[in-house]
C-alpha positions in Angstrom: -7.4 10.2 -13.8 -4.6 9.2 -11.5 -1.7 6.9 -12.4 0.1 4.9 -9.8 3.6 3.3 -10.1 4.8 1.0 -7.3 8.2 -0.2 -6.4 10.0 -1.8 -3.5 8.9 -5.4 -3.4 11.2 -8.4 -3.2 12.4 -11.4 -1.3 13.2 -11.0 2.4 13.8 -13.4 5.3 11.3 -13.7 8.1 11.9 -10.8 10.6 13.2 -8.6 7.8 11.8 -5.4 6.4 10.8 -3.7 3.1 9.5 -0.4 2.2 7.0 -0.1 -0.7 6.6 3.1 -2.6 3.8 4.4 -4.8 4.2 7.4 -6.9 1.1 9.2 -8.2 0.7 11.3 -11.2 -2.2 12.9 -13.1 -5.1 14.5 -11.2 -3.4 14.0 -7.8 -5.4 16.8 -6.2 -8.5 14.7 -6.5 -7.1 12.0 -4.2 -8.9 11.8 -0.8 -7.2 8.7 0.6 -4.3 6.4 -0.2 -4.0 2.8 0.8 -2.3 -0.5 0.4 -3.9 -3.8 -0.4 -2.5 -7.3 -0.8 -3.6 -10.5 -2.4 -2.1 -13.9 -1.6 -2.5 -16.9 -3.9 -6.0 -18.3 -3.6 -7.2 -15.5 -1.4 -9.2 -12.3 -1.9 -7.6 -9.0 -2.1 -7.5 -7.4 1.4 -7.0 -4.0 2.7 -3.7 -3.7 4.6 -3.6 -0.1 5.5 -5.3 3.2 4.6 -4.5 6.8 5.1 -7.3 9.3 4.4 -6.7 13.0 4.2 -7.9 13.4 7.8 -4.8 11.4 8.9 -6.8 8.7 10.6 -4.7 5.6 9.7 -6.2 2.2 9.5 -4.4 -1.1 9.7 -5.7 -4.6 9.5 -5.1 -6.5 12.8 -2.4 -8.8 11.5 0.0 -5.9 10.6 -0.6 -3.6 13.5 2.6 -2.6 15.2 4.7 -3.9 12.3 3.6 -1.9 9.3 3.4 1.9 8.9 1.7 3.8 6.1 2.8 7.4 5.4 2.6 9.9 2.7 4.8 12.6 1.3 2.5 14.9 -0.6 5.3 17.0 -1.9 6.6 13.9 -3.8 3.1 12.6 -4.6 4.2 9.4 -3.0 2.9 7.1 -0.3 4.8 4.4 1.4 4.3 1.2 3.3 7.1 0.4 5.8 6.9 -3.2 6.6 9.0 -4.5 9.6 9.3 -7.9 11.2 7.9 -9.6 8.1 6.3 -13.0 8.4 5.7 -15.7 5.9 2.0 -14.9 6.0 2.7 -11.4 4.7 3.8 -12.8 1.4 1.5 -11.5 -1.4 1.2 -9.2 -4.3 0.8 -5.7 -2.8 -1.2 -3.1 -4.6 -1.2 0.6 -3.9 -4.5 2.4 -4.1 -5.7 6.0 -4.4 -9.3 7.0 -3.9 -11.2 10.1 -4.9 -14.7 10.6 -3.5 -16.0 13.5 -5.6 -18.2 13.7 -7.6 -18.3 9.9 -7.4 -16.0 7.4 -5.8 -13.1 6.3 -8.0 -10.4 3.8 -7.1 -7.0 3.8 -8.9 -4.5 1.0 -8.6 -0.9 0.4 -9.1 0.4 -2.6 -11.1 1.3 -4.6 -8.0 4.6 -5.7 -6.5 5.5 -9.1 -5.2 6.6 -9.5 -1.6 8.1 -12.9 -0.7 9.0 -13.8 2.8 11.1 -16.9 3.1 14.3 -18.2 4.6 
């Protein structure tokens, strides 16, 4: 089992920035990939960014060039740096960790609210 605790959400003006953090504990050596998802009101949860162990980052098109996912394994923490935030980025953001062996398991943080408004 892996436990995830998020922090870093809040209210920011358009064009501003936030950094989300997600600290993992438990069976962290089983984690094969980390990611961030978000869910806006009335919408499905969507993948924002993913970082598997091979380092091949993925970003959804709407955040490319603005968001950066990175990981500090020594701190068992992964981050989402969000720059130039737009109102459409407002959502509850969830951190995710995935293990693939022996079966796929997804672990989730509790969610943190990001509000982008002037």
